[in-house]
Backbone as a ProteinNet text record, in pm:
[ID]
protein_1_A
[PRIMARY]
GFMIDNVTGAYPQSGVSQADLYIEAVVEGSLTRFCALFDYYDDLPRIGPLRSCRDYFLSIAAGFDEIYEHYGQAAYAFP
[TERTIARY]
-3326.2	-3265.5	-3276.5	-3283.5	-3290	-3173.1	-3113.7	-3003.5	-3050.5	-3033.4	-3079.1	-2956.3	-3017.5	-2939.5	-2932.3	-2790.1	-2785	-2722.3	-2783.6	-2720.8	-2858.4	-2766.4	-2885.3	-3002.1	-2961.7	-3069.6	-3188.2	-3165.4	-3234.7	-3332.6	-3294.4	-3394.3	-3527	-3678.8	-3663.2	-3656.9	-3601.1	-3596.6	-3757.8	-3798.4	-3915.1	-3895.7	-3973.4	-4000.6	-3867.1	-3739.2	-3645.8	-3630.1	-3717.2	-3735.6	-3791	-3843.3	-3922.8	-3815.8	-3683.2	-3564	-3529.5	-3515.6	-3444.6	-3326.8	-3267.1	-3077.5	-3074.9	-2949.1	-2886.2	-2736.1	-2683.7	-2539.8	-2535.2	-2455.3	-2388.8	-2239.9	-2204.2	-2064.7	-2048.2	-1902.4	-1875.2	-1846.2	-1953.8	-1942.4	-1831.4	-1810.4	-1693.6	-1692.7	-1554.3	-1532.3	-1588.3	-1679.5	-1695.2	-1866.6	-1936	-2038.6	-2072.6	-2204	-2238.3	-2361	-2377.3	-2516.1	-2525.2	-2672.6	-2649.6	-2764.9	-2756.9	-2849.1	-2938.4	-3094.1	-3192.5	-3236.1	-3221.9	-3275.6	-3396.2	-3529.3	-3655.9	-3649.1	-3736.2	-3770.9	-3926.6	-3998.5	-4119.8	-4155.6	-4168.7	-4202.4	-4339.3	-4446.1	-4565.6	-4690.7	-4664.3	-4747.5	-4647	-4531	-4483.7	-4502	-4569.4	-4619.5	-4490.5	-4417.1	-4295.3	-4149.1	-4042.9	-3897.4	-3800.5	-3746.2	-3645.6	-3591.6	-3499	-3481.8	-3365.8	-3406.3	-3314.2	-3208.1	-3110.2	-2951.7	-2908.9	-2816.6	-2753.5	-2632.6	-2646.5	-2571.7	-2421.1	-2347.5	-2182.4	-2168.6	-2094.9	-2051.3	-2019.7	-2003.8	-1967.3	-2140.8	-2178.7	-2334.4	-2405.3	-2392.4	-2430	-2366.6	-2225.6	-2196	-2275.7	-2278.5	-2363.2	-2488.6	-2545.2	-2741.1	-2712.7	-2628	-2623.1	-2597.2	-2540.6	-2505.5	-2635.3	-2726.3	-2853.9	-2976.4	-2915.9	-3032.3	-3125	-3135	-3195	-3219.6	-3331.4	-3350.9	-3284.2	-3187.1	-3164.1	-3212.7	-3285.2	-3349.1	-3211.9	-3238.2	-3188.2	-3174	-3159.3	-3215.6	-3070.4	-2994	-2935.9	-2804.5	-2716.7	-2650.5	-2510.6	-2534.9	-2417.7	-2412.3	-2366.7	-2333.7	-2308.1	-2223.5	-2202.4	-2261.4	-2381.4	-2529.6	-2627.5	-2645	-2718.5	-2677.6	-2628.2	-2613.8	-2621
3280.1	3195	3195.8	3098.6	3081	3065.8	3085.4	3032.3	2947.1	2816.9	2693.6	2651.3	2620.8	2573.5	2425.3	2354.8	2246.2	2147	2161.1	2107.9	1994.6	1895.3	1806.3	1863.5	1982	2031.3	2095.5	2144.6	2181.6	2114.5	1976.1	1881	1906.2	1858.8	1875	2001.6	2005.1	2155.3	2127.9	2252.1	2252.6	2320.5	2260.2	2316.8	2310	2246.6	2225.5	2127.8	2015.8	1941.4	1968.2	2099.8	2167.4	2250.2	2263.3	2361.9	2292.9	2390.9	2349.4	2313.2	2389	2360.9	2377.2	2312.1	2331.8	2370.1	2491.1	2458.2	2476.7	2371.1	2355.1	2395.1	2463.8	2530.7	2517.3	2489.3	2490.8	2643.7	2667.1	2760.6	2798	2718.5	2740.7	2594.9	2562.3	2426.9	2307.9	2265.5	2122.8	2141.3	2274.8	2291.5	2361.9	2302.6	2342.1	2398	2507.9	2563.8	2539.2	2563.1	2559.7	2651	2704.8	2785.8	2707	2729.2	2651.5	2745.5	2722.5	2824.1	2761.5	2821.3	2816	2906.1	2841	2917.2	2987.3	2882	2906.4	2849	2920.8	2869.6	2939.7	2976.6	3074.7	2957.3	2820.5	2708.3	2663.7	2697.9	2618.3	2712.4	2654.7	2723.6	2782.4	2696.9	2739.6	2721.8	2783.9	2754.2	2790.3	2688.9	2682.3	2588	2616.4	2724.4	2822.7	2958.2	3072.1	3072.2	3079.4	3146.2	3227	3302.2	3434.9	3404.1	3499.1	3453.8	3464.1	3420	3448.3	3472.1	3589.2	3645.5	3554.4	3458.1	3354.2	3324.2	3301	3258	3402.1	3510.6	3624.7	3645.5	3596.9	3586	3498.1	3355	3277.5	3311.9	3340.2	3385.3	3512.1	3606	3696.6	3612.9	3537.2	3447.2	3423.4	3369.9	3352.5	3411.8	3556	3650.2	3639	3596.3	3532.4	3667.5	3651.6	3709.4	3623.8	3695	3608.8	3652.8	3545.8	3573.1	3503.8	3558.4	3537.4	3588.4	3495.5	3595.8	3585.4	3726.7	3729.8	3809.7	3833.8	3976.3	3931.5	3923.4	3949.1	4085.7	4168.3	4321.8	4328.9	4273.5	4292.3	4254.5	4164.5	4119	4279	4362.3	4473	4545.6	4579.6	4644.7	4557.1
800.1	882.8	1009.9	1059.3	1226.6	1316.7	1403.6	1482.5	1586	1563.1	1648.1	1759.5	1859.3	1979.3	1966.7	1972	1921.8	2047.9	2189.6	2289.6	2333.4	2411.2	2443.3	2532.3	2613	2679.7	2598.4	2486.4	2397.1	2318	2355.1	2275.7	2303.6	2315.7	2101.3	2078.4	1975.5	1904.5	1814.3	1787.5	1714.1	1545.4	1471.6	1357.3	1255.5	1309.1	1239.6	1116.3	1133	1030.6	893.8	911.2	777.6	715.8	783	698.2	567.5	466.2	351	356.2	439.2	447.3	628.3	628.6	747.9	766.2	817.5	848.1	982.6	980.1	1132.2	1134.2	1267.9	1297.1	1430.9	1457.7	1585.5	1653.4	1758.5	1826.1	1932.1	2010	2120.3	2165	2210.3	2288.7	2145.3	2229.6	2127.3	2133.1	2155.6	2107.9	1975.8	1899.8	1771.3	1779.8	1703.5	1667.1	1517.6	1482.9	1364.8	1285.3	1158.3	1108.2	1011.9	1069.5	964.2	880.9	734.9	635.2	602	582.4	506	394.3	283.2	200.5	211.5	308.5	337.9	479.3	574.8	707.9	784.4	697.8	784.2	837.3	787.5	840.3	1015.2	1011	1152.5	1253.4	1375	1468.1	1560.9	1548.5	1642.7	1581.6	1562.9	1557.2	1688.5	1712.1	1797.6	1882.5	1995.4	2036.5	1980.8	1950.4	1922.3	1992.8	1967.7	2027.8	1954.5	2019.5	1976.4	1846.8	1756	1651.9	1628.5	1533.7	1554.6	1410.8	1398	1301.1	1145.8	1165	1026.9	980.5	1039.4	985.6	984.4	1017.5	921.9	804.6	772.7	628.6	548.8	589.3	556.9	520.7	603.1	571.9	484.3	471.7	393	235.9	226.4	111	42.7	147.5	60.7	93.8	126.8	125.4	175.1	341.4	412.3	524.2	566.8	703	810.7	903.1	1028.6	1090.8	1226.1	1296.1	1431.4	1539.8	1671.3	1770.8	1929.3	2038.1	2100	2161	2235.8	2248.1	2296.4	2306.3	2232.7	2070.3	1990.8	1953.2	2019.7	1968	1821.2	1768.6	1623.7	1540.9	1585.7	1464.3	1484.1	1545.5	1563.5	1390.6	1387.1	1244.6	1163.3
[MASK]
+++++++++++++++++++++++++++++++++++++++++++++++++++++++++++++++++++++++++++++++

């Protein structure tokens, strides 16, 4: 699972059209991010842009037995 930025400045996103499942949620204010879940992504040269996770996405990814990739300073995600 990959934490993907979903604001206009982040477009065009890379690799997300190949995701098997998208889960979008509000992160703060009116901004959203989504978790793109892939069964297979080895052929994708790039996926992103990555952003920091949110705790509820950790729970969602765990429910799918996913490895969860993000980029940021979410201290609760480290463990």
